[in-house]
N, CA, C and O atoms as a GROMACS GRO file, in nm:
protein
  648
    1MET      N    1   0.084  -0.117   0.000
    1MET     CA    2   0.000   0.000   0.000
    1MET      C    3   0.089   0.124   0.000
    1MET      O    4   0.175   0.138   0.087
    2ASN      N    5   0.071   0.214  -0.095
    2ASN     CA    6   0.151   0.334  -0.107
    2ASN      C    7   0.092   0.448  -0.025
    2ASN      O    8  -0.029   0.470  -0.026
    3TYR      N    9   0.176   0.518   0.045
    3TYR     CA   10   0.134   0.633   0.122
    3TYR      C   11   0.229   0.749   0.096
    3TYR      O   12   0.342   0.730   0.050
    4VAL      N   13   0.181   0.867   0.125
    4VAL     CA   14   0.259   0.989   0.110
    4VAL      C   15   0.265   1.057   0.246
    4VAL      O   16   0.164   1.069   0.314
    5ILE      N   17   0.383   1.101   0.285
    5ILE     CA   18   0.399   1.181   0.405
    5ILE      C   19   0.419   1.325   0.359
    5ILE      O   20   0.508   1.353   0.278
    6ARG      N   21   0.337   1.414   0.411
    6ARG     CA   22   0.347   1.555   0.369
    6ARG      C   23   0.314   1.646   0.486
    6ARG      O   24   0.262   1.603   0.589
    7LYS      N   25   0.346   1.772   0.468
    7LYS     CA   26   0.313   1.874   0.568
    7LYS      C   27   0.162   1.885   0.579
    7LYS      O   28   0.091   1.887   0.478
    8GLY      N   29   0.112   1.892   0.702
    8GLY     CA   30  -0.030   1.909   0.724
    8GLY      C   31  -0.075   2.050   0.684
    8GLY      O   32  -0.003   2.147   0.707
    9VAL      N   33  -0.193   2.059   0.626
    9VAL     CA   34  -0.250   2.187   0.586
    9VAL      C   35  -0.386   2.205   0.654
    9VAL      O   36  -0.437   2.112   0.717
   10GLU      N   37  -0.442   2.323   0.640
   10GLU     CA   38  -0.565   2.357   0.712
   10GLU      C   39  -0.677   2.256   0.688
   10GLU      O   40  -0.748   2.219   0.782
   11LYS      N   41  -0.693   2.212   0.566
   11LYS     CA   42  -0.804   2.120   0.536
   11LYS      C   43  -0.787   1.984   0.603
   11LYS      O   44  -0.883   1.907   0.610
   12ASP      N   45  -0.668   1.955   0.653
   12ASP     CA   46  -0.641   1.827   0.721
   12ASP      C   47  -0.683   1.826   0.867
   12ASP      O   48  -0.692   1.720   0.928
   13MET      N   49  -0.710   1.942   0.925
   13MET     CA   50  -0.730   1.951   1.069
   13MET      C   51  -0.850   1.870   1.121
   13MET      O   52  -0.840   1.818   1.232
   14PRO      N   53  -0.962   1.857   1.050
   14PRO     CA   54  -1.066   1.767   1.101
   14PRO      C   55  -1.016   1.623   1.115
   14PRO      O   56  -1.053   1.553   1.209
   15PHE      N   57  -0.934   1.579   1.020
   15PHE     CA   58  -0.879   1.443   1.025
   15PHE      C   59  -0.776   1.431   1.137
   15PHE      O   60  -0.767   1.328   1.204
   16VAL      N   61  -0.697   1.537   1.157
   16VAL     CA   62  -0.599   1.539   1.266
   16VAL      C   63  -0.671   1.528   1.400
   16VAL      O   64  -0.629   1.453   1.488
   17LEU      N   65  -0.780   1.603   1.416
   17LEU     CA   66  -0.856   1.593   1.540
   17LEU      C   67  -0.913   1.453   1.560
   17LEU      O   68  -0.913   1.402   1.672
   18ASN      N   69  -0.960   1.391   1.455
   18ASN     CA   70  -1.009   1.253   1.466
   18ASN      C   71  -0.898   1.159   1.512
   18ASN      O   72  -0.922   1.070   1.594
   19LEU      N   73  -0.777   1.178   1.461
   19LEU     CA   74  -0.665   1.093   1.500
   19LEU      C   75  -0.625   1.120   1.646
   19LEU      O   76  -0.590   1.026   1.719
   20ILE      N   77  -0.629   1.246   1.687
   20ILE     CA   78  -0.600   1.279   1.827
   20ILE      C   79  -0.700   1.208   1.918
   20ILE      O   80  -0.662   1.154   2.022
   21THR      N   81  -0.826   1.210   1.879
   21THR     CA   82  -0.930   1.144   1.956
   21THR      C   83  -0.910   0.993   1.958
   21THR      O   84  -0.928   0.929   2.061
   22GLU      N   85  -0.872   0.936   1.844
   22GLU     CA   86  -0.844   0.792   1.839
   22GLU      C   87  -0.730   0.756   1.933
   22GLU      O   88  -0.734   0.652   1.999
   23LEU      N   89  -0.627   0.841   1.938
   23LEU     CA   90  -0.515   0.816   2.028
   23LEU      C   91  -0.559   0.824   2.174
   23LEU      O   92  -0.517   0.743   2.256
   24ALA      N   93  -0.644   0.921   2.205
   24ALA     CA   94  -0.694   0.934   2.343
   24ALA      C   95  -0.770   0.808   2.385
   24ALA      O   96  -0.756   0.761   2.499
   25VAL      N   97  -0.850   0.754   2.295
   25VAL     CA   98  -0.922   0.629   2.324
   25VAL      C   99  -0.823   0.516   2.348
   25VAL      O  100  -0.837   0.440   2.444
   26PHE      N  101  -0.722   0.504   2.261
   26PHE     CA  102  -0.619   0.402   2.276
   26PHE      C  103  -0.548   0.414   2.411
   26PHE      O  104  -0.514   0.314   2.473
   27GLU      N  105  -0.527   0.538   2.455
   27GLU     CA  106  -0.456   0.562   2.581
   27GLU      C  107  -0.551   0.561   2.703
   27GLU      O  108  -0.515   0.606   2.811
   28ASN      N  109  -0.672   0.508   2.682
   28ASN     CA  110  -0.771   0.495   2.789
   28ASN      C  111  -0.815   0.628   2.847
   28ASN      O  112  -0.847   0.637   2.966
   29GLU      N  113  -0.816   0.732   2.764
   29GLU     CA  114  -0.860   0.865   2.805
   29GLU      C  115  -0.961   0.918   2.703
   29GLU      O  116  -0.938   1.023   2.643
   30PRO      N  117  -1.072   0.848   2.682
   30PRO     CA  118  -1.163   0.884   2.573
   30PRO      C  119  -1.226   1.023   2.585
   30PRO      O  120  -1.269   1.078   2.484
   31ASP      N  121  -1.231   1.079   2.704
   31ASP     CA  122  -1.293   1.210   2.723
   31ASP      C  123  -1.190   1.322   2.744
   31ASP      O  124  -1.227   1.434   2.780
   32ALA      N  125  -1.064   1.293   2.720
   32ALA     CA  126  -0.959   1.389   2.751
   32ALA      C  127  -0.944   1.501   2.648
   32ALA      O  128  -0.895   1.608   2.683
   33VAL      N  129  -0.984   1.478   2.526
   33VAL     CA  130  -0.962   1.577   2.420
   33VAL      C  131  -1.062   1.691   2.436
   33VAL      O  132  -1.183   1.671   2.426
   34LYS      N  133  -1.009   1.811   2.459
   34LYS     CA  134  -1.094   1.929   2.478
   34LYS      C  135  -1.087   2.025   2.359
   34LYS      O  136  -1.174   2.111   2.345
   35ILE      N  137  -0.987   2.010   2.274
   35ILE     CA  138  -0.969   2.104   2.163
   35ILE      C  139  -1.068   2.076   2.051
   35ILE      O  140  -1.131   1.970   2.046
   36THR      N  141  -1.080   2.173   1.963
   36THR     CA  142  -1.169   2.164   1.847
   36THR      C  143  -1.088   2.184   1.720
   36THR      O  144  -0.970   2.220   1.725
   37VAL      N  145  -1.151   2.161   1.607
   37VAL     CA  146  -1.087   2.190   1.479
   37VAL      C  147  -1.049   2.338   1.474
   37VAL      O  148  -0.943   2.374   1.425
   38GLU      N  149  -1.137   2.423   1.525
   38GLU     CA  150  -1.110   2.567   1.528
   38GLU      C  151  -0.983   2.599   1.607
   38GLU      O  152  -0.904   2.684   1.567
   39ASP      N  153  -0.963   2.529   1.719
   39ASP     CA  154  -0.840   2.549   1.798
   39ASP      C  155  -0.717   2.511   1.715
   39ASP      O  156  -0.617   2.582   1.716
   40LEU      N  157  -0.727   2.400   1.645
   40LEU     CA  158  -0.614   2.357   1.560
   40LEU      C  159  -0.587   2.460   1.452
   40LEU      O  160  -0.471   2.495   1.427
   41LEU      N  161  -0.690   2.508   1.387
   41LEU     CA  162  -0.673   2.606   1.281
   41LEU      C  163  -0.615   2.736   1.335
   41LEU      O  164  -0.522   2.792   1.277
   42GLU      N  165  -0.671   2.783   1.445
   42GLU     CA  166  -0.626   2.910   1.504
   42GLU      C  167  -0.481   2.904   1.549
   42GLU      O  168  -0.407   3.001   1.532
   43ASN      N  169  -0.441   2.793   1.606
   43ASN     CA  170  -0.307   2.784   1.665
   43ASN      C  171  -0.200   2.727   1.574
   43ASN      O  172  -0.081   2.750   1.595
   44GLY      N  173  -0.241   2.653   1.473
   44GLY     CA  174  -0.142   2.591   1.386
   44GLY      C  175  -0.112   2.666   1.258
   44GLY      O  176  -0.021   2.629   1.184
   45PHE      N  177  -0.190   2.770   1.230
   45PHE     CA  178  -0.174   2.836   1.101
   45PHE      C  179  -0.166   2.988   1.113
   45PHE      O  180  -0.207   3.060   1.022
   46LYS      N  181  -0.114   3.034   1.225
   46LYS     CA  182  -0.093   3.177   1.243
   46LYS      C  183   0.052   3.210   1.204
   46LYS      O  184   0.128   3.121   1.166
   47GLU      N  185   0.088   3.338   1.215
   47GLU     CA  186   0.223   3.380   1.173
   47GLU      C  187   0.333   3.300   1.242
   47GLU      O  188   0.430   3.259   1.180
   48HIS      N  189   0.316   3.279   1.371
   48HIS     CA  190   0.410   3.196   1.448
   48HIS      C  191   0.331   3.079   1.504
   48HIS      O  192   0.282   3.086   1.616
   49PRO      N  193   0.319   2.970   1.427
   49PRO     CA  194   0.233   2.860   1.469
   49PRO      C  195   0.279   2.795   1.598
   49PRO      O  196   0.399   2.783   1.625
   50ALA      N  197   0.181   2.754   1.678
   50ALA     CA  198   0.210   2.686   1.804
   50ALA      C  199   0.255   2.542   1.781
   50ALA      O  200   0.318   2.482   1.867
   51PHE      N  201   0.222   2.487   1.665
   51PHE     CA  202   0.260   2.349   1.632
   51PHE      C  203   0.265   2.334   1.481
   51PHE      O  204   0.221   2.420   1.406
   52ARG      N  205   0.320   2.222   1.440
   52ARG     CA  206   0.325   2.182   1.298
   52ARG      C  207   0.278   2.037   1.292
   52ARG      O  208   0.279   1.965   1.392
   53THR      N  209   0.238   1.995   1.173
   53THR     CA  210   0.200   1.855   1.155
   53THR      C  211   0.258   1.800   1.027
   53THR      O  212   0.282   1.872   0.930
   54PHE      N  213   0.279   1.672   1.029
   54PHE     CA  214   0.298   1.592   0.908
   54PHE      C  215   0.184   1.493   0.908
   54PHE      O  216   0.145   1.441   1.012
   55VAL      N  217   0.130   1.466   0.790
   55VAL     CA  218   0.023   1.368   0.778
   55VAL      C  219   0.065   1.258   0.681
   55VAL      O  220   0.146   1.280   0.591
   56ALA      N  221   0.007   1.142   0.702
   56ALA     CA  222   0.023   1.028   0.611
   56ALA      C  223  -0.108   1.014   0.535
   56ALA      O  224  -0.216   1.012   0.594
   57GLU      N  225  -0.097   1.004   0.404
   57GLU     CA  226  -0.215   1.001   0.319
   57GLU      C  227  -0.209   0.882   0.225
   57GLU      O  228  -0.106   0.852   0.165
   58ILE      N  229  -0.321   0.814   0.214
   58ILE     CA  230  -0.336   0.704   0.118
   58ILE      C  231  -0.460   0.734   0.035
   58ILE      O  232  -0.571   0.744   0.088
   59ASP      N  233  -0.441   0.749  -0.094
   59ASP     CA  234  -0.553   0.775  -0.186
   59ASP      C  235  -0.643   0.888  -0.135
   59ASP      O  236  -0.766   0.877  -0.139
   60GLY      N  237  -0.582   0.997  -0.088
   60GLY     CA  238  -0.658   1.113  -0.042
   60GLY      C  239  -0.714   1.101   0.098
   60GLY      O  240  -0.779   1.194   0.145
   61ASP      N  241  -0.690   0.990   0.165
   61ASP     CA  242  -0.742   0.966   0.300
   61ASP      C  243  -0.628   0.983   0.401
   61ASP      O  244  -0.524   0.919   0.386
   62ILE      N  245  -0.646   1.068   0.502
   62ILE     CA  246  -0.545   1.087   0.607
   62ILE      C  247  -0.554   0.968   0.703
   62ILE      O  248  -0.657   0.944   0.766
   63VAL      N  249  -0.444   0.893   0.713
   63VAL     CA  250  -0.442   0.771   0.795
   63VAL      C  251  -0.345   0.780   0.913
   63VAL      O  252  -0.339   0.689   0.995
   64GLY      N  253  -0.271   0.889   0.922
   64GLY     CA  254  -0.177   0.906   1.032
   64GLY      C  255  -0.129   1.049   1.040
   64GLY      O  256  -0.140   1.125   0.944
   65MET      N  257  -0.075   1.084   1.155
   65MET     CA  258  -0.022   1.220   1.170
   65MET      C  259   0.079   1.224   1.284
   65MET      O  260   0.078   1.142   1.375
   66ALA      N  261   0.166   1.324   1.273
   66ALA     CA  262   0.259   1.359   1.380
   66ALA      C  263   0.241   1.508   1.406
   66ALA      O  264   0.248   1.589   1.313
   67LEU      N  265   0.219   1.545   1.531
   67LEU     CA  266   0.204   1.685   1.571
   67LEU      C  267   0.321   1.718   1.662
   67LEU      O  268   0.348   1.646   1.759
   68PHE      N  269   0.391   1.827   1.631
   68PHE     CA  270   0.514   1.861   1.704
   68PHE      C  271   0.530   2.012   1.711
   68PHE      O  272   0.462   2.086   1.640
   69TYR      N  273   0.621   2.056   1.796
   69TYR     CA  274   0.648   2.199   1.810
   69TYR      C  275   0.789   2.220   1.862
   69TYR      O  276   0.851   2.130   1.918
   70ASN      N  277   0.839   2.342   1.843
   70ASN     CA  278   0.972   2.378   1.890
   70ASN      C  279   0.966   2.416   2.037
   70ASN      O  280   0.867   2.473   2.084
   71ARG      N  281   1.072   2.384   2.107
   71ARG     CA  282   1.089   2.420   2.248
   71ARG      C  283   1.231   2.473   2.264
   71ARG      O  284   1.312   2.468   2.171
   72PHE      N  285   1.258   2.522   2.381
   72PHE     CA  286   1.394   2.566   2.412
   72PHE      C  287   1.436   2.504   2.544
   72PHE      O  288   1.368   2.518   2.645
   73SER      N  289   1.549   2.436   2.541
   73SER     CA  290   1.604   2.372   2.660
   73SER      C  291   1.717   2.457   2.715
   73SER      O  292   1.805   2.500   2.640
   74THR      N  293   1.716   2.481   2.845
   74THR     CA  294   1.826   2.556   2.905
   74THR      C  295   1.957   2.477   2.904
   74THR      O  296   2.064   2.534   2.922
   75TRP      N  297   1.948   2.347   2.882
   75TRP     CA  298   2.069   2.266   2.872
   75TRP      C  299   2.115   2.249   2.729
   75TRP      O  300   2.235   2.256   2.701
   76ASP      N  301   2.021   2.227   2.637
   76ASP     CA  302   2.058   2.190   2.501
   76ASP      C  303   2.021   2.294   2.395
   76ASP      O  304   2.064   2.280   2.280
   77GLY      N  305   1.946   2.395   2.429
   77GLY     CA  306   1.904   2.494   2.330
   77GLY      C  307   1.777   2.448   2.259
   77GLY      O  308   1.688   2.389   2.321
   78VAL      N  309   1.770   2.474   2.130
   78VAL     CA  310   1.650   2.445   2.053
   78VAL      C  311   1.625   2.294   2.050
   78VAL      O  312   1.715   2.215   2.025
   79SER      N  313   1.500   2.258   2.076
   79SER     CA  314   1.460   2.118   2.068
   79SER      C  315   1.323   2.110   2.002
   79SER      O  316   1.251   2.210   1.992
   80VAL      N  317   1.289   1.993   1.956
   80VAL     CA  318   1.159   1.968   1.895
   80VAL      C  319   1.088   1.866   1.983
   80VAL      O  320   1.143   1.762   2.017
   81HIS      N  321   0.964   1.898   2.019
   81HIS     CA  322   0.884   1.807   2.102
   81HIS      C  323   0.776   1.744   2.015
   81HIS      O  324   0.692   1.813   1.958
   82LEU      N  325   0.780   1.613   2.005
   82LEU     CA  326   0.678   1.536   1.934
   82LEU      C  327   0.564   1.512   2.031
   82LEU      O  328   0.576   1.430   2.122
   83GLU      N  329   0.453   1.582   2.013
   83GLU     CA  330   0.340   1.572   2.105
   83GLU      C  331   0.261   1.444   2.082
   83GLU      O  332   0.231   1.371   2.176
   84ASP      N  333   0.227   1.418   1.956
   84ASP     CA  334   0.149   1.298   1.924
   84ASP      C  335   0.192   1.241   1.790
   84ASP      O  336   0.218   1.314   1.695
   85LEU      N  337   0.198   1.111   1.785
   85LEU     CA  338   0.219   1.037   1.661
   85LEU      C  339   0.118   0.924   1.663
   85LEU      O  340   0.119   0.840   1.753
   86VAL      N  341   0.030   0.922   1.564
   86VAL     CA  342  -0.076   0.820   1.564
   86VAL      C  343  -0.106   0.778   1.421
   86VAL      O  344  -0.107   0.859   1.328
   87VAL      N  345  -0.130   0.650   1.406
   87VAL     CA  346  -0.173   0.592   1.279
   87VAL      C  347  -0.304   0.520   1.306
   87VAL      O  348  -0.317   0.447   1.405
   88ARG      N  349  -0.401   0.540   1.219
   88ARG     CA  350  -0.529   0.471   1.236
   88ARG      C  351  -0.503   0.322   1.251
   88ARG      O  352  -0.417   0.264   1.184
   89LYS      N  353  -0.579   0.261   1.339
   89LYS     CA  354  -0.558   0.120   1.376
   89LYS      C  355  -0.549   0.028   1.255
   89LYS      O  356  -0.463  -0.060   1.250
   90SER      N  357  -0.637   0.046   1.158
   90SER     CA  358  -0.640  -0.044   1.043
   90SER      C  359  -0.521  -0.026   0.949
   90SER      O  360  -0.505  -0.102   0.854
   91PHE      N  361  -0.437   0.077   0.974
   91PHE     CA  362  -0.321   0.101   0.888
   91PHE      C  363  -0.189   0.083   0.961
   91PHE      O  364  -0.083   0.116   0.907
   92ARG      N  365  -0.194   0.031   1.082
   92ARG     CA  366  -0.071   0.008   1.158
   92ARG      C  367   0.002  -0.113   1.102
   92ARG      O  368  -0.058  -0.202   1.043
   93GLY      N  369   0.132  -0.114   1.121
   93GLY     CA  370   0.215  -0.225   1.074
   93GLY      C  371   0.262  -0.211   0.930
   93GLY      O  372   0.322  -0.303   0.876
   94LEU      N  373   0.235  -0.096   0.868
   94LEU     CA  374   0.274  -0.074   0.728
   94LEU      C  375   0.395   0.017   0.714
   94LEU      O  376   0.437   0.049   0.603
   95GLY      N  377   0.451   0.059   0.827
   95GLY     CA  378   0.567   0.148   0.823
   95GLY      C  379   0.531   0.296   0.824
   95GLY      O  380   0.619   0.381   0.815
   96ILE      N  381   0.402   0.327   0.836
   96ILE     CA  382   0.358   0.466   0.831
   96ILE      C  383   0.404   0.541   0.956
   96ILE      O  384   0.451   0.655   0.944
   97GLY      N  385   0.392   0.481   1.073
   97GLY     CA  386   0.438   0.546   1.196
   97GLY      C  387   0.587   0.575   1.190
   97GLY      O  388   0.630   0.683   1.230
   98LYS      N  389   0.664   0.480   1.142
   98LYS     CA  390   0.809   0.502   1.130
   98LYS      C  391   0.838   0.614   1.032
   98LYS      O  392   0.928   0.695   1.055
   99ALA      N  393   0.764   0.621   0.923
   99ALA     CA  394   0.785   0.726   0.824
   99ALA      C  395   0.753   0.864   0.883
   99ALA      O  396   0.824   0.961   0.857
  100LEU      N  397   0.646   0.874   0.962
  100LEU     CA  398   0.612   1.001   1.026
  100LEU      C  399   0.719   1.040   1.129
  100LEU      O  400   0.762   1.155   1.135
  101TYR      N  401   0.761   0.944   1.208
  101TYR     CA  402   0.866   0.964   1.308
  101TYR      C  403   0.994   1.014   1.240
  101TYR      O  404   1.057   1.109   1.286
  102THR      N  405   1.031   0.949   1.132
  102THR     CA  406   1.151   0.987   1.057
  102THR      C  407   1.138   1.129   1.005
  102THR      O  408   1.235   1.206   1.009
  103LYS      N  409   1.020   1.165   0.955
  103LYS     CA  410   0.999   1.299   0.901
  103LYS      C  411   1.016   1.404   1.010
  103LYS      O  412   1.074   1.509   0.986
  104VAL      N  413   0.966   1.377   1.130
  104VAL     CA  414   0.984   1.471   1.241
  104VAL      C  415   1.132   1.484   1.276
  104VAL      O  416   1.180   1.595   1.299
  105LEU      N  417   1.204   1.373   1.281
  105LEU     CA  418   1.347   1.379   1.311
  105LEU      C  419   1.424   1.451   1.201
  105LEU      O  420   1.519   1.524   1.229
  106GLU      N  421   1.383   1.433   1.076
  106GLU     CA  422   1.444   1.508   0.965
  106GLU      C  423   1.421   1.657   0.984
  106GLU      O  424   1.513   1.738   0.965
  107TYR      N  425   1.299   1.694   1.022
  107TYR     CA  426   1.267   1.835   1.047
  107TYR      C  427   1.356   1.888   1.160
  107TYR      O  428   1.417   1.994   1.146
  108ALA      N  429   1.363   1.815   1.270
  108ALA     CA  430   1.443   1.860   1.385
  108ALA      C  431   1.588   1.879   1.343
  108ALA      O  432   1.650   1.980   1.376
  109TYR      N  433   1.642   1.783   1.273
  109TYR     CA  434   1.783   1.789   1.234
  109TYR      C  435   1.807   1.904   1.136
  109TYR      O  436   1.905   1.977   1.148
  110SER      N  437   1.717   1.919   1.039
  110SER     CA  438   1.736   2.022   0.936
  110SER      C  439   1.718   2.164   0.991
  110SER      O  440   1.766   2.259   0.931
  111THR      N  441   1.648   2.178   1.103
  111THR     CA  442   1.630   2.310   1.164
  111THR      C  443   1.732   2.334   1.277
  111THR      O  444   1.718   2.427   1.356
  112ASN      N  445   1.833   2.249   1.282
  112ASN     CA  446   1.943   2.260   1.379
  112ASN      C  447   1.900   2.244   1.524
  112ASN      O  448   1.963   2.298   1.615
  113ALA      N  449   1.792   2.170   1.547
  113ALA     CA  450   1.755   2.138   1.684
  113ALA      C  451   1.861   2.047   1.744
  113ALA      O  452   1.916   1.960   1.675
  114ASN      N  453   1.890   2.067   1.869
  114ASN     CA  454   1.989   1.986   1.938
  114ASN      C  455   1.930   1.863   2.004
  114ASN      O  456   2.002   1.775   2.052
  115ARG      N  457   1.796   1.858   2.007
  115ARG     CA  458   1.732   1.746   2.074
  115ARG      C  459   1.591   1.730   2.019
  115ARG      O  460   1.525   1.828   1.984
  116ALA      N  461   1.546   1.607   2.012
  116ALA     CA  462   1.406   1.575   1.986
  116ALA      C  463   1.359   1.493   2.105
  116ALA      O  464   1.431   1.408   2.156
  117GLU      N  465   1.236   1.521   2.148
  117GLU     CA  466   1.186   1.451   2.266
  117GLU      C  467   1.037   1.428   2.255
  117GLU      O  468   0.968   1.492   2.176
  118TRP      N  469   0.990   1.335   2.337
  118TRP     CA  470   0.848   1.300   2.340
  118TRP      C  471   0.823   1.218   2.465
  118TRP      O  472   0.917   1.179   2.535
  119VAL      N  473   0.698   1.193   2.492
  119VAL     CA  474   0.658   1.113   2.608
  119VAL      C  475   0.588   0.989   2.554
  119VAL      O  476   0.511   0.996   2.459
  120VAL      N  477   0.616   0.875   2.616
  120VAL     CA  478   0.548   0.752   2.579
  120VAL      C  479   0.503   0.682   2.708
  120VAL      O  480   0.576   0.676   2.806
  121LEU      N  481   0.381   0.630   2.705
  121LEU     CA  482   0.330   0.559   2.821
  121LEU      C  483   0.409   0.431   2.843
  121LEU      O  484   0.439   0.359   2.748
  122ASP      N  485   0.442   0.403   2.968
  122ASP     CA  486   0.526   0.287   2.997
  122ASP      C  487   0.459   0.155   2.960
  122ASP      O  488   0.529   0.056   2.935
  123TRP      N  489   0.327   0.150   2.956
  123TRP     CA  490   0.258   0.026   2.922
  123TRP      C  491   0.247   0.003   2.771
  123TRP      O  492   0.207  -0.105   2.727
  124ASN      N  493   0.282   0.104   2.692
  124ASN     CA  494   0.276   0.090   2.546
  124ASN      C  495   0.406   0.027   2.497
  124ASN      O  496   0.492   0.092   2.439
  125LYS      N  497   0.418  -0.104   2.523
  125LYS     CA  498   0.542  -0.176   2.495
  125LYS      C  499   0.583  -0.170   2.349
  125LYS      O  500   0.702  -0.160   2.319
  126VAL      N  501   0.488  -0.176   2.258
  126VAL     CA  502   0.521  -0.168   2.115
  126VAL      C  503   0.592  -0.037   2.085
  126VAL      O  504   0.695  -0.036   2.017
  127ALA      N  505   0.538   0.074   2.136
  127ALA     CA  506   0.599   0.205   2.112
  127ALA      C  507   0.734   0.216   2.183
  127ALA      O  508   0.831   0.264   2.124
  128VAL      N  509   0.741   0.174   2.308
  128VAL     CA  510   0.867   0.180   2.383
  128VAL      C  511   0.974   0.101   2.309
  128VAL      O  512   1.085   0.152   2.288
  129ASP      N  513   0.944  -0.021   2.269
  129ASP     CA  514   1.042  -0.104   2.198
  129ASP      C  515   1.084  -0.040   2.066
  129ASP      O  516   1.201  -0.045   2.029
  130PHE      N  517   0.987   0.020   1.995
  130PHE     CA  518   1.020   0.087   1.870
  130PHE      C  519   1.118   0.202   1.895
  130PHE      O  520   1.222   0.210   1.830
  131TYR      N  521   1.086   0.290   1.990
  131TYR     CA  522   1.172   0.406   2.016
  131TYR      C  523   1.311   0.365   2.062
  131TYR      O  524   1.411   0.419   2.015
  132VAL      N  525   1.318   0.270   2.154
  132VAL     CA  526   1.448   0.222   2.201
  132VAL      C  527   1.526   0.163   2.084
  132VAL      O  528   1.647   0.183   2.073
  133GLY      N  529   1.457   0.090   1.997
  133GLY     CA  530   1.521   0.031   1.880
  133GLY      C  531   1.576   0.133   1.782
  133GLY      O  532   1.664   0.101   1.702
  134THR      N  533   1.526   0.255   1.787
  134THR     CA  534   1.578   0.360   1.698
  134THR      C  535   1.693   0.436   1.760
  134THR      O  536   1.751   0.524   1.697
  135GLY      N  537   1.727   0.402   1.884
  135GLY     CA  538   1.838   0.470   1.951
  135GLY      C  539   1.794   0.573   2.053
  135GLY      O  540   1.878   0.639   2.114
  136ALA      N  541   1.663   0.588   2.074
  136ALA     CA  542   1.615   0.685   2.172
  136ALA      C  543   1.648   0.638   2.313
  136ALA      O  544   1.645   0.519   2.342
  137GLN      N  545   1.680   0.732   2.397
  137GLN     CA  546   1.709   0.704   2.537
  137GLN      C  547   1.583   0.724   2.618
  137GLN      O  548   1.519   0.830   2.610
  138MET      N  549   1.546   0.625   2.696
  138MET     CA  550   1.432   0.637   2.787
  138MET      C  551   1.485   0.691   2.920
  138MET      O  552   1.564   0.625   2.988
  139LEU      N  553   1.442   0.810   2.956
  139LEU     CA  554   1.489   0.871   3.079
  139LEU      C  555   1.414   0.814   3.198
  139LEU      O  556   1.291   0.810   3.199
  140GLU      N  557   1.488   0.769   3.296
  140GLU     CA  558   1.429   0.720   3.420
  140GLU      C  559   1.449   0.828   3.525
  140GLU      O  560   1.534   0.915   3.511
  141ASN      N  561   1.372   0.821   3.628
  141ASN     CA  562   1.380   0.915   3.740
  141ASN      C  563   1.332   1.056   3.705
  141ASN      O  564   1.358   1.150   3.780
  142TRP      N  565   1.264   1.071   3.593
  142TRP     CA  566   1.203   1.200   3.556
  142TRP      C  567   1.053   1.177   3.552
  142TRP      O  568   1.006   1.086   3.484
  143ASN      N  569   0.979   1.259   3.623
  143ASN     CA  570   0.834   1.248   3.622
  143ASN      C  571   0.776   1.368   3.550
  143ASN      O  572   0.820   1.481   3.570
  144LEU      N  573   0.678   1.344   3.468
  144LEU     CA  574   0.608   1.450   3.398
  144LEU      C  575   0.512   1.517   3.495
  144LEU      O  576   0.432   1.450   3.560
  145CYS      N  577   0.519   1.648   3.506
  145CYS     CA  578   0.430   1.724   3.593
  145CYS      C  579   0.340   1.812   3.507
  145CYS      O  580   0.385   1.869   3.408
  146GLN      N  581   0.214   1.822   3.544
  146GLN     CA  582   0.119   1.904   3.470
  146GLN      C  583   0.021   1.970   3.566
  146GLN      O  584  -0.007   1.918   3.674
  147MET      N  585  -0.029   2.084   3.523
  147MET     CA  586  -0.142   2.150   3.589
  147MET      C  587  -0.240   2.187   3.479
  147MET      O  588  -0.200   2.235   3.374
  148ASN      N  589  -0.368   2.164   3.504
  148ASN     CA  590  -0.468   2.210   3.408
  148ASN      C  591  -0.514   2.349   3.451
  148ASN      O  592  -0.468   2.401   3.553
  149ARG      N  593  -0.605   2.410   3.374
  149ARG     CA  594  -0.649   2.547   3.404
  149ARG      C  595  -0.708   2.557   3.545
  149ARG      O  596  -0.686   2.656   3.615
  150THR      N  597  -0.784   2.456   3.585
  150THR     CA  598  -0.847   2.460   3.717
  150THR      C  599  -0.743   2.458   3.828
  150THR      O  600  -0.752   2.537   3.922
  151THR      N  601  -0.646   2.370   3.819
  151THR     CA  602  -0.544   2.363   3.925
  151THR      C  603  -0.452   2.485   3.921
  151THR      O  604  -0.404   2.527   4.027
  152MET      N  605  -0.426   2.541   3.803
  152MET     CA  606  -0.349   2.666   3.797
  152MET      C  607  -0.424   2.778   3.870
  152MET      O  608  -0.366   2.851   3.950
  153GLN      N  609  -0.555   2.789   3.841
  153GLN     CA  610  -0.637   2.892   3.903
  153GLN      C  611  -0.639   2.874   4.055
  153GLN      O  612  -0.625   2.971   4.129
  154GLN      N  613  -0.657   2.751   4.100
  154GLN     CA  614  -0.661   2.724   4.243
  154GLN      C  615  -0.529   2.764   4.310
  154GLN      O  616  -0.528   2.826   4.416
  155TYR      N  617  -0.420   2.728   4.247
  155TYR     CA  618  -0.288   2.765   4.302
  155TYR      C  619  -0.272   2.916   4.306
  155TYR      O  620  -0.229   2.971   4.408
  156LEU      N  621  -0.306   2.984   4.196
  156LEU     CA  622  -0.288   3.129   4.189
  156LEU      C  623  -0.380   3.201   4.288
  156LEU      O  624  -0.338   3.299   4.349
  157GLU      N  625  -0.502   3.154   4.304
  157GLU     CA  626  -0.591   3.214   4.402
  157GLU      C  627  -0.539   3.194   4.543
  157GLU      O  628  -0.544   3.285   4.625
  158LYS      N  629  -0.492   3.077   4.571
  158LYS     CA  630  -0.438   3.045   4.704
  158LYS      C  631  -0.316   3.133   4.735
  158LYS      O  632  -0.294   3.170   4.850
  159ASN      N  633  -0.240   3.163   4.634
  159ASN     CA  634  -0.119   3.242   4.651
  159ASN      C  635  -0.138   3.389   4.612
  159ASN      O  636  -0.041   3.463   4.595
  160GLU      N  637  -0.265   3.428   4.599
  160GLU     CA  638  -0.305   3.567   4.576
  160GLU      C  639  -0.236   3.630   4.456
  160GLU      O  640  -0.199   3.748   4.459
  161SER      N  641  -0.219   3.553   4.350
  161SER     CA  642  -0.157   3.606   4.228
  161SER      C  643  -0.261   3.655   4.129
  161SER      O  644  -0.228   3.726   4.034
  162ILE      N  645  -0.388   3.618   4.150
  162ILE     CA  646  -0.493   3.667   4.058
  162ILE      C  647  -0.609   3.724   4.136
  162ILE      O  648  -0.706   3.771   4.077
   0.00000   0.00000   0.00000
């Protein structure tokens, strides 16, 4: 089956959102996706986009995507963060995920990023084994910390910052 990997464009965003939702279901978080197509359009296609995408297409059908953005590390300088990489379930095992991953690494390297990084769930053995097999280092002893809008507000109110 032939596929094309290309830069995501505005008309792809409904399909990108569907893939994000499919990934959330796979990760046992079916209600976690709060963004809309409008959010993707507004944030991904402005003068300084918040993210970029590559999509995998077969016969005009978007079957996979990688969403990533630039970051800055105080240790390494410019880095690229791969937020999500997903291939529709019925198209997995065809090399599409590897092709998207490779395209993101090509982007990072060609833009002189000093590091590419991403998060993978420890129970996703297929993904962990794939990444380790490509030479990626799995960092131990680092925990991902997050606050959502509600917990940020609670903290700021408690500390009289707002």
